[in-house]
DOVEX-939359 format. One record per residue (C-alpha): residue number from 1; residue in one letter; x, y, z. Coordinates in nm, 2 decimals, always signed. Layout:
<nodes>
(node NUM "A" (X Y Z))
...
</nodes>
This chain:
<nodes>
(node 1 "M" (+2.31 +1.23 +0.44))
(node 2 "I" (+2.05 +1.28 +0.11))
(node 3 "S" (+1.74 +1.42 +0.24))
(node 4 "R" (+1.38 +1.31 +0.18))
(node 5 "S" (+1.28 +1.57 -0.06))
(node 6 "A" (+1.58 +1.43 -0.31))
(node 7 "L" (+1.46 +1.07 -0.31))
(node 8 "I" (+1.13 +1.24 -0.41))
(node 9 "W" (+1.25 +1.41 -0.68))
(node 10 "L" (+1.50 +1.15 -0.74))
(node 11 "S" (+1.14 +0.92 -0.77))
(node 12 "R" (+0.98 +1.14 -1.08))
(node 13 "H" (+1.25 +1.10 -1.25))
(node 14 "E" (+1.22 +0.68 -1.38))
(node 15 "G" (+1.49 +0.74 -1.66))
(node 16 "L" (+1.74 +0.72 -1.38))
(node 17 "K" (+1.64 +0.38 -1.30))
(node 18 "D" (+1.85 +0.22 -1.61))
(node 19 "F" (+2.15 +0.44 -1.49))
(node 20 "A" (+2.13 +0.35 -1.11))
(node 21 "A" (+2.04 -0.04 -1.20))
(node 22 "R" (+2.38 -0.09 -1.38))
(node 23 "F" (+2.53 -0.09 -1.02))
(node 24 "A" (+2.50 -0.45 -0.87))
(node 25 "V" (+2.47 -0.30 -0.52))
(node 26 "F" (+2.17 -0.09 -0.63))
(node 27 "R" (+1.99 -0.38 -0.79))
(node 28 "K" (+2.09 -0.59 -0.51))
(node 29 "L" (+1.93 -0.34 -0.27))
(node 30 "T" (+1.59 -0.32 -0.49))
(node 31 "T" (+1.53 -0.70 -0.38))
(node 32 "R" (+1.46 -0.62 -0.06))
(node 33 "F" (+1.15 -0.40 -0.14))
(node 34 "V" (+1.04 -0.54 -0.47))
(node 35 "A" (+0.93 -0.89 -0.54))
(node 36 "G" (+1.08 -0.92 -0.91))
(node 37 "E" (+0.98 -0.81 -1.20))
(node 38 "D" (+0.68 -1.08 -1.32))
(node 39 "I" (+0.41 -1.20 -1.16))
(node 40 "D" (+0.52 -1.58 -1.11))
(node 41 "E" (+0.86 -1.42 -0.88))
(node 42 "A" (+0.59 -1.26 -0.66))
(node 43 "V" (+0.39 -1.59 -0.65))
(node 44 "S" (+0.67 -1.75 -0.48))
(node 45 "Y" (+0.73 -1.48 -0.22))
(node 46 "I" (+0.35 -1.48 -0.15))
(node 47 "R" (+0.41 -1.84 -0.04))
(node 48 "E" (+0.70 -1.83 +0.14))
(node 49 "I" (+0.49 -1.50 +0.34))
(node 50 "N" (+0.15 -1.72 +0.40))
(node 51 "S" (+0.39 -2.01 +0.50))
(node 52 "E" (+0.50 -1.79 +0.79))
(node 53 "G" (+0.15 -1.72 +0.87))
(node 54 "C" (+0.05 -1.41 +0.68))
(node 55 "S" (-0.16 -1.31 +0.40))
(node 56 "A" (-0.07 -1.05 +0.15))
(node 57 "T" (-0.16 -0.82 -0.13))
(node 58 "F" (-0.04 -0.78 -0.46))
(node 59 "D" (+0.10 -0.45 -0.63))
(node 60 "H" (+0.17 -0.43 -1.00))
(node 61 "L" (+0.42 -0.15 -1.00))
(node 62 "N" (+0.30 +0.13 -1.26))
(node 63 "E" (+0.19 +0.51 -1.23))
(node 64 "S" (+0.05 +0.78 -1.44))
(node 65 "V" (+0.00 +0.60 -1.74))
(node 66 "A" (+0.02 +0.79 -2.07))
(node 67 "S" (-0.26 +0.64 -2.28))
(node 68 "A" (-0.57 +0.45 -2.28))
(node 69 "A" (-0.39 +0.14 -2.41))
(node 70 "E" (-0.14 +0.14 -2.15))
(node 71 "A" (-0.45 +0.14 -1.88))
(node 72 "E" (-0.56 -0.13 -2.02))
(node 73 "L" (-0.27 -0.34 -2.03))
(node 74 "E" (-0.29 -0.27 -1.64))
(node 75 "V" (-0.65 -0.41 -1.61))
(node 76 "S" (-0.54 -0.71 -1.82))
(node 77 "E" (-0.25 -0.74 -1.55))
(node 78 "Y" (-0.47 -0.73 -1.24))
(node 79 "L" (-0.73 -0.95 -1.41))
(node 80 "D" (-0.45 -1.23 -1.46))
(node 81 "I" (-0.37 -1.17 -1.11))
(node 82 "L" (-0.67 -1.26 -0.98))
(node 83 "S" (-0.65 -1.56 -1.18))
(node 84 "K" (-0.30 -1.66 -1.09))
(node 85 "I" (-0.43 -1.62 -0.68))
(node 86 "D" (-0.71 -1.85 -0.77))
(node 87 "D" (-0.48 -2.09 -0.96))
(node 88 "T" (-0.18 -2.15 -0.67))
(node 89 "K" (-0.44 -2.11 -0.37))
(node 90 "I" (-0.23 -1.81 -0.23))
(node 91 "N" (-0.40 -1.63 +0.03))
(node 92 "S" (-0.39 -1.28 -0.14))
(node 93 "N" (-0.60 -0.98 -0.22))
(node 94 "V" (-0.48 -0.71 -0.47))
(node 95 "S" (-0.40 -0.35 -0.41))
(node 96 "I" (-0.43 -0.06 -0.73))
(node 97 "K" (-0.37 +0.31 -0.79))
(node 98 "L" (-0.61 +0.46 -1.02))
(node 99 "T" (-0.34 +0.67 -1.18))
(node 100 "Q" (-0.23 +0.34 -1.35))
(node 101 "F" (-0.63 +0.30 -1.48))
(node 102 "G" (-0.58 +0.63 -1.63))
(node 103 "L" (-0.70 +0.89 -1.39))
(node 104 "G" (-0.46 +1.11 -1.55))
(node 105 "L" (-0.60 +1.14 -1.89))
(node 106 "D" (-0.98 +1.08 -1.76))
(node 107 "H" (-1.14 +1.01 -1.41))
(node 108 "E" (-1.38 +0.83 -1.60))
(node 109 "L" (-1.20 +0.58 -1.79))
(node 110 "A" (-1.02 +0.53 -1.43))
(node 111 "Y" (-1.31 +0.42 -1.30))
(node 112 "K" (-1.43 +0.20 -1.54))
(node 113 "N" (-1.11 +0.04 -1.54))
(node 114 "A" (-1.13 +0.01 -1.16))
(node 115 "R" (-1.48 -0.11 -1.17))
(node 116 "R" (-1.36 -0.42 -1.43))
(node 117 "V" (-1.11 -0.55 -1.14))
(node 118 "V" (-1.34 -0.48 -0.86))
(node 119 "E" (-1.62 -0.71 -1.06))
(node 120 "E" (-1.39 -0.95 -1.14))
(node 121 "A" (-1.28 -0.98 -0.78))
(node 122 "H" (-1.63 -1.01 -0.69))
(node 123 "R" (-1.69 -1.29 -0.91))
(node 124 "R" (-1.39 -1.47 -0.74))
(node 125 "G" (-1.43 -1.41 -0.38))
(node 126 "N" (-1.18 -1.14 -0.34))
(node 127 "F" (-1.13 -0.81 -0.23))
(node 128 "V" (-0.97 -0.47 -0.38))
(node 129 "R" (-0.77 -0.21 -0.18))
(node 130 "V" (-0.77 +0.13 -0.38))
(node 131 "D" (-0.43 +0.29 -0.26))
(node 132 "M" (-0.42 +0.62 -0.21))
(node 133 "E" (-0.14 +0.87 -0.41))
(node 134 "D" (-0.03 +1.20 -0.39))
(node 135 "S" (-0.29 +1.50 -0.25))
(node 136 "A" (-0.34 +1.62 -0.60))
(node 137 "V" (-0.57 +1.30 -0.68))
(node 138 "T" (-0.66 +1.24 -0.29))
(node 139 "Q" (-1.03 +1.40 -0.36))
(node 140 "V" (-1.11 +1.19 -0.66))
(node 141 "T" (-0.97 +0.90 -0.58))
(node 142 "I" (-1.24 +0.92 -0.27))
(node 143 "E" (-1.49 +0.95 -0.51))
(node 144 "I" (-1.45 +0.68 -0.75))
(node 145 "F" (-1.40 +0.44 -0.47))
(node 146 "K" (-1.74 +0.61 -0.29))
(node 147 "R" (-1.86 +0.49 -0.66))
(node 148 "L" (-1.73 +0.19 -0.66))
(node 149 "R" (-1.89 +0.14 -0.28))
(node 150 "A" (-2.23 +0.19 -0.38))
(node 151 "E" (-2.22 -0.10 -0.62))
(node 152 "F" (-1.98 -0.34 -0.43))
(node 153 "G" (-1.99 -0.49 -0.12))
(node 154 "L" (-1.81 -0.40 +0.20))
(node 155 "N" (-1.55 -0.71 +0.13))
(node 156 "E" (-1.51 -0.64 -0.23))
(node 157 "V" (-1.34 -0.32 -0.22))
(node 158 "G" (-1.17 -0.06 -0.02))
(node 159 "I" (-0.96 +0.23 +0.03))
(node 160 "V" (-0.59 +0.36 +0.18))
(node 161 "L" (-0.59 +0.72 +0.40))
(node 162 "Q" (-0.27 +0.88 +0.49))
(node 163 "S" (-0.21 +1.03 +0.83))
(node 164 "Y" (-0.01 +1.28 +0.71))
(node 165 "L" (-0.27 +1.50 +0.55))
(node 166 "R" (-0.47 +1.72 +0.74))
(node 167 "R" (-0.80 +1.63 +0.58))
(node 168 "T" (-0.75 +1.27 +0.70))
(node 169 "Y" (-0.94 +1.28 +1.02))
(node 170 "K" (-1.29 +1.40 +0.85))
(node 171 "D" (-1.21 +1.19 +0.59))
(node 172 "A" (-1.23 +0.85 +0.82))
(node 173 "E" (-1.51 +1.01 +0.96))
(node 174 "E" (-1.73 +1.03 +0.66))
(node 175 "L" (-1.58 +0.69 +0.51))
(node 176 "V" (-1.66 +0.48 +0.83))
(node 177 "K" (-2.02 +0.59 +0.84))
(node 178 "L" (-2.07 +0.42 +0.48))
(node 179 "P" (-1.88 +0.17 +0.61))
(node 180 "A" (-1.59 +0.10 +0.42))
(node 181 "R" (-1.28 -0.10 +0.52))
(node 182 "I" (-0.95 +0.15 +0.54))
(node 183 "R" (-0.61 +0.13 +0.52))
(node 184 "I" (-0.44 +0.37 +0.75))
(node 185 "C" (-0.10 +0.43 +0.67))
(node 186 "K" (+0.13 +0.77 +0.70))
(node 187 "G" (+0.19 +0.86 +0.33))
(node 188 "A" (+0.52 +0.87 +0.13))
(node 189 "Y" (+0.46 +1.15 -0.09))
(node 190 "N" (+0.64 +1.50 -0.09))
(node 191 "E" (+0.35 +1.73 +0.02))
(node 192 "P" (+0.34 +2.12 +0.09))
(node 193 "P" (+0.25 +2.22 +0.48))
(node 194 "E" (-0.08 +2.38 +0.38))
(node 195 "V" (-0.18 +1.99 +0.30))
(node 196 "A" (+0.04 +1.79 +0.49))
(node 197 "F" (+0.18 +1.79 +0.88))
(node 198 "P" (+0.52 +1.86 +0.85))
(node 199 "D" (+0.63 +1.74 +1.18))
(node 200 "K" (+0.64 +1.35 +1.26))
(node 201 "K" (+0.49 +1.42 +1.59))
(node 202 "D" (+0.13 +1.54 +1.43))
(node 203 "V" (+0.12 +1.29 +1.18))
(node 204 "D" (+0.19 +1.06 +1.44))
(node 205 "D" (-0.05 +1.20 +1.66))
(node 206 "N" (-0.30 +1.19 +1.36))
(node 207 "Y" (-0.24 +0.83 +1.31))
(node 208 "V" (-0.36 +0.70 +1.63))
(node 209 "R" (-0.65 +0.96 +1.64))
(node 210 "V" (-0.74 +0.78 +1.30))
(node 211 "M" (-0.67 +0.43 +1.43))
(node 212 "Q" (-0.86 +0.51 +1.70))
(node 213 "L" (-1.14 +0.56 +1.48))
(node 214 "L" (-1.19 +0.30 +1.28))
(node 215 "L" (-1.09 -0.01 +1.54))
(node 216 "A" (-1.39 +0.15 +1.76))
(node 217 "S" (-1.59 +0.16 +1.42))
(node 218 "G" (-1.64 -0.22 +1.45))
(node 219 "T" (-1.57 -0.28 +1.10))
(node 220 "Y" (-1.23 -0.49 +0.99))
(node 221 "H" (-0.95 -0.23 +0.90))
(node 222 "G" (-0.60 -0.24 +0.80))
(node 223 "I" (-0.33 -0.05 +1.04))
(node 224 "A" (-0.04 -0.01 +0.81))
(node 225 "T" (+0.29 +0.09 +0.98))
(node 226 "H" (+0.62 -0.06 +1.06))
(node 227 "D" (+0.67 +0.20 +1.38))
(node 228 "P" (+0.72 +0.02 +1.70))
(node 229 "K" (+0.48 +0.34 +1.87))
(node 230 "M" (+0.21 +0.31 +1.66))
(node 231 "I" (+0.20 -0.09 +1.68))
(node 232 "E" (+0.21 -0.04 +2.02))
(node 233 "A" (-0.08 +0.24 +2.09))
(node 234 "T" (-0.25 -0.02 +1.83))
(node 235 "I" (-0.23 -0.34 +2.05))
(node 236 "N" (-0.29 -0.12 +2.41))
(node 237 "F" (-0.58 +0.06 +2.27))
(node 238 "S" (-0.75 -0.23 +2.12))
(node 239 "A" (-0.69 -0.45 +2.45))
(node 240 "K" (-0.80 -0.15 +2.64))
(node 241 "E" (-1.15 -0.16 +2.45))
(node 242 "G" (-1.16 -0.54 +2.43))
(node 243 "I" (-1.14 -0.56 +2.02))
(node 244 "G" (-1.01 -0.89 +1.95))
(node 245 "K" (-0.71 -0.97 +1.72))
(node 246 "D" (-0.95 -1.11 +1.45))
(node 247 "K" (-1.11 -0.75 +1.42))
(node 248 "F" (-0.87 -0.60 +1.25))
(node 249 "E" (-0.51 -0.67 +1.06))
(node 250 "F" (-0.16 -0.51 +1.08))
(node 251 "Q" (-0.01 -0.44 +0.74))
(node 252 "M" (+0.33 -0.40 +0.61))
(node 253 "L" (+0.54 -0.36 +0.33))
(node 254 "Y" (+0.72 -0.67 +0.16))
(node 255 "G" (+1.14 -0.62 +0.30))
(node 256 "I" (+1.04 -0.46 +0.56))
(node 257 "R" (+1.06 -0.58 +0.96))
(node 258 "R" (+1.01 -0.93 +0.87))
(node 259 "D" (+1.14 -1.00 +1.22))
(node 260 "L" (+0.83 -0.80 +1.32))
(node 261 "Q" (+0.54 -0.91 +1.07))
(node 262 "R" (+0.67 -1.31 +1.20))
(node 263 "Q" (+0.66 -1.17 +1.57))
(node 264 "L" (+0.29 -1.01 +1.51))
(node 265 "A" (+0.19 -1.34 +1.35))
(node 266 "H" (+0.32 -1.55 +1.63))
(node 267 "D" (+0.15 -1.32 +1.86))
(node 268 "G" (-0.21 -1.41 +1.70))
(node 269 "Y" (-0.25 -1.10 +1.49))
(node 270 "N" (-0.34 -1.09 +1.16))
(node 271 "V" (-0.08 -0.98 +0.93))
(node 272 "R" (-0.09 -0.87 +0.56))
(node 273 "I" (+0.21 -0.77 +0.37))
(node 274 "Y" (+0.22 -0.55 +0.08))
(node 275 "V" (+0.38 -0.73 -0.20))
(node 276 "P" (+0.50 -0.54 -0.51))
(node 277 "Y" (+0.64 -0.60 -0.84))
(node 278 "G" (+0.68 -0.49 -1.19))
(node 279 "K" (+0.90 -0.37 -1.43))
(node 280 "H" (+0.85 -0.01 -1.32))
(node 281 "W" (+0.96 -0.04 -0.97))
(node 282 "Y" (+1.20 +0.28 -0.98))
(node 283 "P" (+0.94 +0.53 -0.83))
(node 284 "Y" (+0.82 +0.29 -0.56))
(node 285 "F" (+1.16 +0.18 -0.44))
(node 286 "M" (+1.28 +0.54 -0.46))
(node 287 "R" (+1.00 +0.65 -0.19))
(node 288 "R" (+1.06 +0.36 +0.03))
(node 289 "L" (+1.40 +0.50 +0.09))
(node 290 "A" (+1.28 +0.85 +0.09))
(node 291 "E" (+1.09 +0.73 +0.41))
(node 292 "R" (+1.38 +0.69 +0.64))
(node 293 "P" (+1.68 +0.84 +0.44))
(node 294 "A" (+1.90 +0.75 +0.68))
(node 295 "N" (+1.86 +0.39 +0.60))
(node 296 "V" (+2.03 +0.44 +0.27))
(node 297 "W" (+2.38 +0.40 +0.38))
(node 298 "F" (+2.32 +0.17 +0.65))
(node 299 "V" (+2.15 -0.08 +0.40))
(node 300 "M" (+2.40 -0.05 +0.16))
(node 301 "K" (+2.70 -0.06 +0.36))
(node 302 "N" (+2.58 -0.40 +0.48))
(node 303 "L" (+2.48 -0.53 +0.13))
(node 304 "V" (+2.89 -0.42 +0.02))
(node 305 "K" (+2.99 -0.65 +0.32))
(node 306 "G" (+2.78 -0.91 +0.20))
</nodes>
């Protein structure tokens, strides 16, 4: 069985994309997790998601841009996305990664680029979620988010925290005081044990602790998980504490547990689907496989069977 660390390693080598994409089964597999390579394909999928009672968040796939000019293209893409949301009347906000706005080149460049997108979202009455990436940029991501949050409103910019990081509960305690809208997820990068919990039980326990802290804060947060145990823990805690279904939302990835997405929406919970698209889909796709390596062969065998 291919290991999680091997899949993470493969995710960092986008040059392998062209080789892998030669295989029809691999191309077909990517469509389960990536909503096409251009914005119009993604809009089509979001319309379908909206028709099932779920909202969406756009994510244009690109990471660790190599130049300021490339970062500028990402800003332009997101300005176009916000315009497209208004034009098509779909129910969606946007998620951004600071590395695609130049974080690896210059922190101030990334802040200024992110600010342009948040400012446009503010003008259009929309919302921007600042995604969290690997632990090397956790602190600077939080710092840039805090700058944005100081200037823009609670319902205009939010952030993501990852329960596999040891620091996350303290980060959550600090951020809810701003207040801030937070998405809690488990995390999908390969981290050393001194930074991240190596055992799933500890990741799950931390997830539940942070989830409870967020829901008890009274701010509208995103509980991002496909894990039935985490979903059950969220439902049980919110019911016990008298927290209404409209006070938070479940968030899930495009292409994963569609049945569960529909069921939660049917049960009256707010559900938002993370919809990634773009030509640079390979790193994202490989990280999705790395989250559950056992699923690689299961899905591929079923695709081969048709």
